[in-house]
C-alpha positions in Angstrom: 32.9 -12.8 -28.2 29.1 -13.3 -27.7 26.7 -10.6 -26.7 26.0 -12.4 -23.4 29.6 -12.4 -22.5 29.9 -8.7 -23.2 26.9 -8.0 -21.0 28.6 -10.0 -18.1 31.7 -8.0 -18.6 29.7 -4.8 -18.5 28.1 -5.8 -15.3 31.4 -6.7 -13.7 33.0 -3.4 -14.8 30.1 -1.2 -13.6 29.9 -3.0 -10.2 33.6 -2.1 -9.6 33.5 1.5 -10.7 31.9 4.7 -9.5 33.1 6.8 -12.5 34.8 5.9 -15.8 35.7 7.1 -19.3 34.2 5.7 -22.5 37.7 4.3 -23.3 37.8 2.3 -20.1 34.4 0.9 -20.7 35.1 -0.2 -24.3 38.4 -1.8 -23.3 36.7 -3.8 -20.5 33.6 -4.9 -22.4 34.9 -5.1 -26.0 32.0 -3.0 -27.3 32.7 -0.6 -30.1 32.6 3.1 -29.0 29.3 3.8 -30.8 27.6 0.7 -29.3 28.9 1.5 -25.8 27.6 5.1 -26.0 24.2 3.8 -27.2 23.9 1.3 -24.3 25.1 3.7 -21.7 22.5 6.3 -22.7 19.6 3.9 -23.3 19.5 0.5 -21.6 21.8 1.7 -18.8 20.5 5.2 -18.6 18.7 4.6 -15.3 22.0 3.7 -13.6 24.7 5.7 -15.5 24.8 9.4 -16.2 27.2 11.4 -18.5 29.2 14.2 -17.0 32.0 16.5 -18.2 34.8 14.0 -17.6 33.0 10.8 -18.8 30.3 8.7 -16.9 29.3 8.1 -13.3 27.2 5.5 -11.6 24.1 7.4 -10.2 22.3 4.5 -8.4 23.0 0.9 -7.4 22.8 -1.7 -10.2 20.1 -4.3 -10.1 20.8 -8.0 -9.7 22.7 -9.6 -12.5 19.6 -11.3 -13.9 17.7 -8.0 -14.0 20.7 -6.3 -15.5 20.8 -8.9 -18.4 17.1 -8.2 -19.0 17.8 -4.5 -19.7 19.5 -5.6 -22.9 16.4 -7.5 -24.2 14.3 -5.6 -26.7 11.1 -6.0 -24.7 12.7 -4.6 -21.6 14.1 -1.4 -23.0 12.9 1.8 -21.3 12.4 5.3 -22.5 15.1 6.2 -20.1 15.2 10.0 -20.1 11.5 10.3 -19.5 11.4 7.5 -16.9 14.4 8.9 -15.0 12.6 12.3 -14.7 9.4 10.7 -13.5 11.3 8.6 -10.9 13.2 11.7 -9.6 9.9 13.5 -9.3 8.3 10.5 -7.6 11.1 10.0 -5.0 11.3 13.8 -4.3 7.6 13.9 -3.6 7.8 10.8 -1.3 10.7 12.2 0.6 9.0 15.6 0.9 5.8 13.8 2.3 7.9 11.9 4.8 9.8 14.9 5.9 6.6 16.8 6.5 5.1 13.8 8.4 8.1 13.3 10.6 8.6 17.0 11.5 7.9 17.7 15.2 6.6 21.1 14.2 3.9 19.7 12.0 0.2 19.7 13.0 -2.3 17.9 10.7 0.3 15.5 9.2 -2.1 13.3 7.3 -3.8 16.0 5.3 -0.6 17.0 3.6 1.1 13.6 3.6 -1.6 11.7 1.7 -1.8 14.1 -1.4 2.0 14.2 -1.6 2.2 10.4 -1.5 -0.5 10.2 -4.1 1.6 12.4 -6.4 4.7 10.2 -5.7 2.7 7.0 -6.4 1.2 8.4 -9.6 4.5 9.4 -11.0 6.0 6.0 -10.1 3.1 4.2 -11.9 3.4 6.4 -15.0 7.2 5.5 -15.1 6.4 1.8 -14.7 3.7 1.8 -17.4 6.1 3.6 -19.8 8.7 1.0 -18.9 6.4 -1.7 -20.1 5.5 0.3 -23.3 1.9 0.7 -22.4 2.0 4.5 -22.9 -1.4 4.7 -24.6 -3.0 3.2 -21.5 -2.0 6.2 -19.4 -4.8 8.4 -20.5 -8.5 8.8 -19.7 -11.0 8.2 -22.5 -14.6 9.2 -23.0 -17.6 6.9 -23.6 -16.6 6.8 -27.3 -13.1 5.7 -26.5 -11.5 9.1 -27.4 -8.7 10.4 -25.2 -9.9 13.2 -23.0 -8.1 16.5 -23.6 -7.8 19.2 -20.9 -5.9 22.5 -21.6 -4.5 21.0 -24.8 -3.0 18.0 -23.0 -4.0 14.4 -22.7 -5.6 13.7 -19.3 -3.7 11.2 -17.2 -5.8 8.6 -15.3 -6.3 8.9 -11.6 -4.1 6.8 -9.3 -6.6 4.0 -8.7 -7.1 3.7 -12.5 -3.3 3.6 -13.1 -3.1 0.7 -10.6 -5.8 -1.1 -12.6 -3.8 -0.5 -15.8 -0.7 -1.8 -14.1 -2.6 -4.9 -12.9 -3.6 -5.7 -16.5 0.0 -5.8 -17.8 1.7 -9.2 -18.1 5.0 -9.8 -16.3 4.6 -7.2 -13.5 6.4 -7.7 -10.3 3.6 -7.6 -7.7 1.2 -10.5 -7.2 -2.6 -10.4 -7.2 -2.9 -10.0 -3.4 -0.2 -7.2 -3.2 -1.9 -5.2 -6.0 -5.4 -5.7 -4.4 -4.1 -4.6 -1.0 -2.5 -1.5 -2.6 -5.7 -0.6 -4.5 -7.8 -1.1 -1.4 -5.5 1.3 0.6 -5.6 3.9 -2.1 -9.3 3.8 -2.4 -10.0 4.2 1.3 -7.4 7.0 1.5 -9.0 8.7 -1.5 -12.4 8.7 0.3 -10.8 10.0 3.5 -8.8 12.7 1.6 -12.1 13.9 0.0 -13.7 14.2 3.4 -10.7 16.0 4.8 -10.8 18.5 2.0 -14.3 19.4 3.0 -13.2 20.3 6.5 -13.2 17.1 8.7 -10.2 18.4 10.7 -6.5 19.1 10.5 -4.7 18.1 13.8 -3.8 15.2 16.0 -7.2 13.6 15.8 -7.0 12.5 12.2 -3.2 11.7 12.5 -3.9 9.3 15.3 -6.7 7.7 13.3 -4.8 7.3 10.1 -1.2 6.6 11.2 -1.3 2.9 10.2 -2.7 3.7 6.8 -0.2 6.5 6.2 2.7 4.2 7.0 1.2 1.4 4.9 1.0 3.8 1.9 4.8 4.3 2.2 5.4 0.6 2.4 3.4 -0.1 -0.8 5.2 2.7 -2.6 8.7 1.4 -1.5 7.7 -2.2 -2.4 6.6 -1.1 -5.9 9.7 1.0 -6.5 12.0 -1.8 -5.3 10.3 -4.5 -7.3 10.0 -2.7 -10.6 13.3 -0.6 -10.6 15.4 -2.3 -7.9 15.5 1.1 -6.2 14.8 2.3 -2.7 14.3 5.5 -0.8 15.2 3.7 2.4 18.8 4.9 2.2 17.5 8.5 2.7 15.5 7.6 5.8 16.0 6.9 9.5 13.6 5.7 12.2 11.7 8.7 13.5 12.4 9.8 17.1 9.7 9.6 19.7 9.2 11.4 23.0 6.8 9.4 25.0 7.4 10.4 28.6 4.2 12.5 28.8 1.4 13.6 26.5 0.5 17.2 26.1 -3.0 18.4 27.1 -3.8 18.8 23.4 -2.8 15.3 22.6 -4.9 13.9 25.5 -7.9 15.9 24.4 -7.4 14.8 20.8 -7.2 11.2 21.8 -10.6 11.5 23.5 -11.9 13.6 20.6 -11.5 10.7 18.1 -14.9 9.6 19.5 -16.5 13.0 18.9 -19.2 13.5 16.3 -17.0 15.6 14.0 -14.8 12.7 13.3 -17.5 10.1 13.2 -17.8 10.6 9.4 -14.2 9.7 8.7 -14.3 6.8 11.1 -17.5 5.5 9.5 -15.9 5.8 6.0 -13.0 3.5 7.2 -15.2 1.1 9.1 -17.8 0.7 6.3 -15.0 0.2 3.7 -13.2 -2.3 5.9 -16.3 -4.4 6.4 -16.3 -5.4 2.7 -12.6 -6.3 2.5 -11.2 -9.8 2.6 -9.4 -10.9 5.8 -6.1 -11.2 4.0 -6.2 -7.5 3.2 -7.5 -6.4 6.6 -4.7 -8.2 8.4 -1.9 -7.1 6.1 0.6 -4.5 7.3 0.5 -3.2 3.7 -3.1 -2.1 4.4 -2.7 -0.9 8.0 0.8 -0.9 9.4 1.4 -2.0 13.0 4.8 -2.5 14.6 6.3 -3.2 18.0 9.7 -1.6 18.5 11.9 -2.2 21.5 15.0 -0.5 22.9 18.0 -2.6 22.1 21.1 -2.4 24.3 24.3 -2.6 22.3 27.2 -4.7 23.5 29.8 -3.2 21.2 30.9 0.3 20.1 30.4 -0.7 16.5 26.7 -1.1 17.0 26.2 1.7 19.5 24.0 3.7 17.1 21.4 1.0 16.9 18.7 1.8 19.4 15.6 0.1 17.9 15.0 -3.6 17.3 12.0 -4.6 15.2 10.2 -7.7 16.4 8.1 -10.0 14.2 5.5 -11.4 16.5 5.1 -14.5 14.4 8.7 -15.5 15.1 8.4 -15.4 18.9 7.7 -18.3 21.2 4.7 -18.3 23.5 7.0 -17.5 26.5 8.5 -14.5 24.6 5.0 -13.2 23.8 4.1 -13.4 27.4 7.2 -11.4 28.3 6.3 -8.7 25.8 2.7 -8.5 27.1 4.1 -8.0 30.7 6.8 -5.4 29.8 5.8 -3.1 27.0 4.5 0.3 28.0 1.8 0.9 25.4 0.1 -0.9 22.5 -2.1 0.5 19.9 -5.7 -0.5 20.5 -6.9 -3.2 18.2 -9.6 -2.1 15.7 -12.9 -3.8 16.6 -15.1 -4.1 13.5 -18.8 -3.5 14.0 -21.1 -4.3 11.2 -24.5 -2.6 10.8 -27.2 -5.2 10.1 -27.8 -3.9 6.6 -24.0 -4.0 5.9 -23.6 -7.6 7.0 -26.8 -8.6 5.1 -25.3 -7.3 1.9 -22.0 -9.1 2.6 -23.8 -12.4 3.3 -25.8 -12.0 0.1 -22.7 -11.5 -2.0 -20.9 -14.4 -0.2 -23.9 -16.7 -0.9 -24.1 -15.7 -4.5 -20.4 -16.3 -5.0 -20.6 -19.8 -3.6 -23.9 -20.7 -5.2 -22.9 -19.1 -8.5 -26.5 -17.7 -8.7 -28.2 -14.3 -7.9 -30.5 -13.9 -5.0 -33.8 -12.1 -5.4 -33.7 -10.2 -2.1 -31.8 -10.4 1.1 -32.7 -8.0 3.9 -31.3 -7.8 7.4 -34.7 -7.5 9.1 -36.0 -10.8 7.6 -33.4 -13.0 5.9 -30.4 -12.3 8.1 -32.6 -12.3 11.2 -33.8 -15.8 10.2 -30.3 -17.1 10.2 -29.4 -15.4 13.5 -32.5 -16.8 15.2 -31.7 -20.4 14.2 -28.1 -20.0 15.2 -29.2 -18.5 18.6 -27.1 -15.4 18.2 -29.8 -12.9 18.8 -29.1 -12.4 22.5 -25.5 -13.4 22.5 -23.3 -10.3 22.8 -20.4 -12.1 21.2 -22.3 -12.0 18.0 -24.9 -9.3 18.2 -24.9 -6.2 20.5 -25.8 -2.5 20.7 -23.3 0.3 20.4 -23.7 2.4 23.7 -22.5 5.6 22.0 -24.8 5.6 19.0 -27.6 3.3 20.3 -27.4 1.2 17.2 -27.4 -2.6 16.8 -24.4 -4.2 15.2 -22.9 -7.6 14.5 -19.4 -8.4 15.6 -16.4 -9.6 13.6 -16.8 -13.0 15.2 -20.3 -13.2 13.8 -19.1 -12.4 10.3 -16.2 -14.8 10.4 -18.3 -17.7 11.7 -21.2 -17.0 9.3 -18.8 -16.9 6.3 -17.3 -20.2 7.4 -20.8 -21.8 7.5 -21.5 -20.4 4.1 -18.3 -21.9 2.7 -19.1 -25.3 4.3 -22.7 -25.4 3.1 -24.1 -22.4 1.3 -27.4 -24.2 0.4 -28.1 -24.8 4.1 -27.5 -21.1 5.0 -29.7 -20.0 2.1 -32.4 -22.3 3.3 -32.2 -20.9 6.9 -32.5 -17.4 5.5 -35.6 -18.3 3.5 -34.2 -16.2 0.6 -35.0 -17.2 -3.0 -32.8 -17.5 -6.0 -33.5 -15.8 -9.3 -34.6 -18.1 -12.0 
């Protein structure tokens, strides 16, 4: 009997059993006892665990194709180490979620973000070990030597582990998915640093960061599912909401998002977002948004289902109109405001990318203003206006989108309008 046939028999046997003895396994798969024990403890160690009476299935098996890959030399995992890392990762994630969903918790984000960073870090270490890139886990100094702290090799920070993961061939996330995850981690890292220096710890930041917090969980779950065919979803339920009235503290906090003490965190997010590509800004994996509606069940069997998720892209125009007329509340859409200096830098980079040449200088007061003047945007509030709160001029998202479109169509023309010069 060929090795491929034995692997198929193993898959069929394990799919139909929750516990078994080594004798049952060898009789069903035709492996020798020594080979069977080796496979059960190595290749299959993520899914099978030894107990006093024999073996038991500890998590759902992957697809048959992924199962077959486990027996290839290049796919073998240092299972004992990886299993421990995965358990640590999942426990950290579940702890973070439990804290965030607790009705007794104030300042959810300041605890949730560090715990999810620990969960994501452990997961990435497990994945990098799975791909046999162990030496890429550690920080190095300028001479290329591994940094040692307290006698141990220093593990890279989460953002650098994502970069290491990105460099590995055969990974399960595509370029946009990794880029979105990295962008989310970077902005939350900046926010976390600001929080640690006392930016606040109650409803105000939770309301500001709810979309990013949920997106972090979605990225974690996606990575766990793609690389190990696992999920923490079986441990979770949709959180309960009480929306009849808002407490006075919640009302005050909603208004306080505009207060000066939170301006720093908001500015960090707005400034960072201004440099991101549209495909990331609009992705639910960067900032999660959802519409959930009560669903009336017509059968006893489905009586516990009280929420229906709606993908707005799948609705007809009439259905969208009905939603607009009937839902109680909707999260306010983020309106991006670009300071002139910020937009000038973005336009400079966009021009350099399309022209494949560097620009000597590109300022907002002269070069960007030249373009705006020719396009007649200067006094048009759809493109350029003043923030009434901070008394600062800004450009709108519409201005950025249309200007980028013009650059894409004819970068030389926009460069000429700006009167900027290229480096020789």
